[in-house]
N, CA, C and O atoms as a GROMACS GRO file, in nm:
protein
  256
    1ARG      N    1   1.134   1.936  -0.534
    1ARG     CA    2   1.037   2.001  -0.621
    1ARG      C    3   1.093   2.009  -0.761
    1ARG      O    4   1.214   2.001  -0.783
    2ILE      N    5   1.002   2.024  -0.856
    2ILE     CA    6   1.040   2.040  -0.996
    2ILE      C    7   0.984   2.174  -1.040
    2ILE      O    8   0.865   2.184  -1.071
    3PRO      N    9   1.068   2.278  -1.045
    3PRO     CA   10   1.020   2.414  -1.073
    3PRO      C   11   0.938   2.427  -1.201
    3PRO      O   12   0.843   2.506  -1.204
    4ALA      N   13   0.971   2.355  -1.305
    4ALA     CA   14   0.899   2.367  -1.432
    4ALA      C   15   0.758   2.307  -1.426
    4ALA      O   16   0.675   2.333  -1.513
    5CYS      N   17   0.733   2.228  -1.322
    5CYS     CA   18   0.603   2.161  -1.308
    5CYS      C   19   0.534   2.214  -1.184
    5CYS      O   20   0.556   2.165  -1.073
    6ALA      N   21   0.452   2.315  -1.202
    6ALA     CA   22   0.387   2.383  -1.091
    6ALA      C   23   0.314   2.285  -1.000
    6ALA      O   24   0.230   2.206  -1.044
    7GLY      N   25   0.347   2.293  -0.872
    7GLY     CA   26   0.279   2.210  -0.772
    7GLY      C   27   0.341   2.075  -0.749
    7GLY      O   28   0.295   2.002  -0.661
    8VAL      N   29   0.444   2.038  -0.825
    8VAL     CA   30   0.508   1.908  -0.805
    8VAL      C   31   0.616   1.925  -0.698
    8VAL      O   32   0.721   1.983  -0.722
    9ILE      N   33   0.586   1.871  -0.580
    9ILE     CA   34   0.677   1.880  -0.466
    9ILE      C   35   0.658   1.754  -0.382
    9ILE      O   36   0.549   1.698  -0.377
   10ALA      N   37   0.763   1.711  -0.317
   10ALA     CA   38   0.754   1.591  -0.234
   10ALA      C   39   0.845   1.604  -0.113
   10ALA      O   40   0.942   1.680  -0.113
   11PHE      N   41   0.811   1.529  -0.012
   11PHE     CA   42   0.890   1.525   0.111
   11PHE      C   43   0.909   1.379   0.151
   11PHE      O   44   0.825   1.295   0.120
   12GLY      N   45   1.018   1.350   0.220
   12GLY     CA   46   1.041   1.215   0.267
   12GLY      C   47   1.139   1.214   0.383
   12GLY      O   48   1.213   1.311   0.404
   13ALA      N   49   1.138   1.105   0.458
   13ALA     CA   50   1.226   1.092   0.575
   13ALA      C   51   1.372   1.079   0.534
   13ALA      O   52   1.462   1.108   0.613
   14SER      N   53   1.396   1.034   0.411
   14SER     CA   54   1.533   1.022   0.360
   14SER      C   55   1.535   1.073   0.217
   14SER      O   56   1.430   1.095   0.156
   15LEU      N   57   1.654   1.091   0.163
   15LEU     CA   58   1.667   1.136   0.024
   15LEU      C   59   1.601   1.036  -0.069
   15LEU      O   60   1.532   1.075  -0.163
   16ARG      N   61   1.621   0.908  -0.045
   16ARG     CA   62   1.562   0.804  -0.130
   16ARG      C   63   1.410   0.806  -0.122
   16ARG      O   64   1.342   0.796  -0.225
   17ALA      N   65   1.356   0.821  -0.002
   17ALA     CA   66   1.211   0.826   0.015
   17ALA      C   67   1.153   0.948  -0.057
   17ALA      O   68   1.047   0.940  -0.120
   18CYS      N   69   1.222   1.060  -0.046
   18CYS     CA   70   1.178   1.182  -0.114
   18CYS      C   71   1.183   1.163  -0.265
   18CYS      O   72   1.092   1.206  -0.336
   19GLU      N   73   1.288   1.100  -0.314
   19GLU     CA   74   1.301   1.074  -0.457
   19GLU      C   75   1.187   0.988  -0.507
   19GLU      O   76   1.130   1.015  -0.613
   20GLN      N   77   1.153   0.884  -0.433
   20GLN     CA   78   1.044   0.796  -0.473
   20GLN      C   79   0.910   0.870  -0.473
   20GLN      O   80   0.828   0.852  -0.564
   21GLU      N   81   0.887   0.951  -0.371
   21GLU     CA   82   0.763   1.028  -0.362
   21GLU      C   83   0.755   1.130  -0.475
   21GLU      O   84   0.648   1.151  -0.533
   22LEU      N   85   0.867   1.195  -0.508
   22LEU     CA   86   0.870   1.293  -0.616
   22LEU      C   87   0.840   1.226  -0.749
   22LEU      O   88   0.767   1.281  -0.832
   23HIS      N   89   0.897   1.109  -0.771
   23HIS     CA   90   0.872   1.033  -0.893
   23HIS      C   91   0.723   1.002  -0.907
   23HIS      O   92   0.665   1.022  -1.014
   24SER      N   93   0.662   0.955  -0.800
   24SER     CA   94   0.520   0.922  -0.802
   24SER      C   95   0.434   1.047  -0.824
   24SER      O   96   0.337   1.043  -0.900
   25THR      N   97   0.469   1.155  -0.758
   25THR     CA   98   0.395   1.280  -0.772
   25THR      C   99   0.404   1.333  -0.915
   25THR      O  100   0.303   1.377  -0.971
   26LEU      N  101   0.523   1.329  -0.974
   26LEU     CA  102   0.539   1.375  -1.112
   26LEU      C  103   0.459   1.287  -1.208
   26LEU      O  104   0.396   1.338  -1.300
   27GLU      N  105   0.462   1.159  -1.186
   27GLU     CA  106   0.386   1.067  -1.272
   27GLU      C  107   0.237   1.100  -1.267
   27GLU      O  108   0.171   1.108  -1.371
   28ASP      N  109   0.184   1.117  -1.147
   28ASP     CA  110   0.042   1.151  -1.133
   28ASP      C  111   0.011   1.286  -1.197
   28ASP      O  112  -0.093   1.301  -1.262
   29TRP      N  113   0.100   1.382  -1.180
   29TRP     CA  114   0.082   1.516  -1.236
   29TRP      C  115   0.076   1.510  -1.389
   29TRP      O  116  -0.008   1.575  -1.452
   30LEU      N  117   0.165   1.430  -1.448
   30LEU     CA  118   0.166   1.416  -1.594
   30LEU      C  119   0.041   1.346  -1.645
   30LEU      O  120  -0.020   1.390  -1.742
   31LEU      N  121   0.002   1.238  -1.580
   31LEU     CA  122  -0.116   1.164  -1.623
   31LEU      C  123  -0.242   1.251  -1.616
   31LEU      O  124  -0.325   1.248  -1.706
   32LEU      N  125  -0.255   1.327  -1.509
   32LEU     CA  126  -0.369   1.417  -1.497
   32LEU      C  127  -0.363   1.526  -1.604
   32LEU      O  128  -0.466   1.560  -1.664
   33GLY      N  129  -0.245   1.579  -1.629
   33GLY     CA  130  -0.229   1.679  -1.735
   33GLY      C  131  -0.269   1.625  -1.871
   33GLY      O  132  -0.336   1.694  -1.948
   34PHE      N  133  -0.228   1.501  -1.901
   34PHE     CA  134  -0.267   1.439  -2.028
   34PHE      C  135  -0.418   1.426  -2.036
   34PHE      O  136  -0.480   1.461  -2.136
   35LYS      N  137  -0.476   1.373  -1.929
   35LYS     CA  138  -0.620   1.347  -1.927
   35LYS      C  139  -0.702   1.475  -1.941
   35LYS      O  140  -0.806   1.476  -2.008
   36LEU      N  141  -0.657   1.583  -1.876
   36LEU     CA  142  -0.730   1.709  -1.881
   36LEU      C  143  -0.693   1.797  -2.000
   36LEU      O  144  -0.753   1.903  -2.019
   37GLY      N  145  -0.595   1.752  -2.080
   37GLY     CA  146  -0.555   1.827  -2.198
   37GLY      C  147  -0.474   1.952  -2.168
   37GLY      O  148  -0.471   2.045  -2.249
   38HIS      N  149  -0.408   1.955  -2.053
   38HIS     CA  150  -0.326   2.071  -2.018
   38HIS      C  151  -0.198   2.076  -2.103
   38HIS      O  152  -0.150   1.973  -2.150
   39SER      N  153  -0.147   2.194  -2.122
   39SER     CA  154  -0.020   2.211  -2.190
   39SER      C  155   0.090   2.181  -2.088
   39SER      O  156   0.094   2.241  -1.981
   40LEU      N  157   0.176   2.089  -2.121
   40LEU     CA  158   0.283   2.047  -2.031
   40LEU      C  159   0.413   2.120  -2.066
   40LEU      O  160   0.434   2.154  -2.183
   41PRO      N  161   0.499   2.143  -1.967
   41PRO     CA  162   0.624   2.212  -1.996
   41PRO      C  163   0.720   2.124  -2.076
   41PRO      O  164   0.715   2.001  -2.066
   42VAL      N  165   0.804   2.186  -2.154
   42VAL     CA  166   0.912   2.116  -2.223
   42VAL      C  167   1.032   2.123  -2.130
   42VAL      O  168   1.076   2.233  -2.095
   43ILE      N  169   1.087   2.008  -2.091
   43ILE     CA  170   1.196   2.003  -1.996
   43ILE      C  171   1.316   1.935  -2.062
   43ILE      O  172   1.305   1.823  -2.112
   44ASP      N  173   1.428   2.003  -2.062
   44ASP     CA  174   1.551   1.951  -2.124
   44ASP      C  175   1.527   1.903  -2.267
   44ASP      O  176   1.582   1.802  -2.310
   45GLY      N  177   1.443   1.977  -2.340
   45GLY     CA  178   1.416   1.944  -2.480
   45GLY      C  179   1.315   1.833  -2.500
   45GLY      O  180   1.288   1.794  -2.613
   46ILE      N  181   1.258   1.781  -2.391
   46ILE     CA  182   1.160   1.673  -2.400
   46ILE      C  183   1.021   1.736  -2.397
   46ILE      O  184   0.981   1.798  -2.298
   47ASP      N  185   0.947   1.718  -2.506
   47ASP     CA  186   0.814   1.776  -2.520
   47ASP      C  187   0.712   1.662  -2.513
   47ASP      O  188   0.703   1.580  -2.605
   48LEU      N  189   0.635   1.658  -2.406
   48LEU     CA  190   0.536   1.552  -2.387
   48LEU      C  191   0.397   1.591  -2.434
   48LEU      O  192   0.302   1.515  -2.418
   49ASN      N  193   0.385   1.709  -2.491
   49ASN     CA  194   0.254   1.754  -2.537
   49ASN      C  195   0.212   1.674  -2.659
   49ASN      O  196   0.292   1.647  -2.749
   50ILE      N  197   0.085   1.637  -2.659
   50ILE     CA  198   0.030   1.558  -2.769
   50ILE      C  199  -0.009   1.653  -2.882
   50ILE      O  200  -0.085   1.748  -2.862
   51ARG      N  201   0.043   1.626  -2.998
   51ARG     CA  202   0.008   1.707  -3.114
   51ARG      C  203  -0.067   1.616  -3.212
   51ARG      O  204  -0.013   1.518  -3.262
   52PHE      N  205  -0.190   1.651  -3.237
   52PHE     CA  206  -0.272   1.571  -3.325
   52PHE      C  207  -0.251   1.612  -3.470
   52PHE      O  208  -0.248   1.730  -3.502
   53GLN      N  209  -0.236   1.511  -3.555
   53GLN     CA  210  -0.219   1.536  -3.697
   53GLN      C  211  -0.345   1.489  -3.769
   53GLN      O  212  -0.398   1.382  -3.740
   54GLU      N  213  -0.391   1.570  -3.860
   54GLU     CA  214  -0.511   1.536  -3.934
   54GLU      C  215  -0.490   1.405  -4.009
   54GLU      O  216  -0.388   1.385  -4.075
   55GLY      N  217  -0.588   1.317  -3.999
   55GLY     CA  218  -0.583   1.188  -4.069
   55GLY      C  219  -0.514   1.078  -3.990
   55GLY      O  220  -0.522   0.962  -4.030
   56ALA      N  221  -0.446   1.110  -3.881
   56ALA     CA  222  -0.379   1.008  -3.802
   56ALA      C  223  -0.479   0.943  -3.706
   56ALA      O  224  -0.575   1.006  -3.663
   57GLU      N  225  -0.453   0.817  -3.674
   57GLU     CA  226  -0.539   0.747  -3.579
   57GLU      C  227  -0.469   0.742  -3.445
   57GLU      O  228  -0.349   0.715  -3.437
   58TYR      N  229  -0.545   0.768  -3.338
   58TYR     CA  230  -0.490   0.770  -3.203
   58TYR      C  231  -0.574   0.683  -3.113
   58TYR      O  232  -0.694   0.666  -3.134
   59GLY      N  233  -0.510   0.629  -3.013
   59GLY     CA  234  -0.582   0.557  -2.910
   59GLY      C  235  -0.650   0.657  -2.818
   59GLY      O  236  -0.649   0.778  -2.843
   60THR      N  237  -0.709   0.607  -2.712
   60THR     CA  238  -0.778   0.694  -2.620
   60THR      C  239  -0.706   0.699  -2.487
   60THR      O  240  -0.638   0.604  -2.449
   61LEU      N  241  -0.721   0.807  -2.416
   61LEU     CA  242  -0.664   0.819  -2.281
   61LEU      C  243  -0.766   0.779  -2.176
   61LEU      O  244  -0.746   0.805  -2.057
   62ALA      N  245  -0.875   0.718  -2.218
   62ALA     CA  246  -0.982   0.681  -2.125
   62ALA      C  247  -0.932   0.583  -2.019
   62ALA      O  248  -0.988   0.578  -1.909
   63THR      N  249  -0.829   0.506  -2.050
   63THR     CA  250  -0.778   0.409  -1.954
   63THR      C  251  -0.679   0.471  -1.856
   63THR      O  252  -0.634   0.404  -1.763
   64VAL      N  253  -0.645   0.598  -1.875
   64VAL     CA  254  -0.549   0.665  -1.786
   64VAL      C  255  -0.614   0.694  -1.653
   64VAL      O  256  -0.551   0.749  -1.564
   0.00000   0.00000   0.00000
């Protein structure tokens, strides 16, 4: 599990399988958070929150 990311937990038959499942679960959790505009946690100084600047051009998350 990743405590800073509510609901991100995985299980597997081996440590490697669990690691792979956790990676996939975290990826899905982040993509959904981006798409829904949720505030994401800052982990180890890494801030994935999108900050819009006036006048800047951005792509769309419609393909997510």
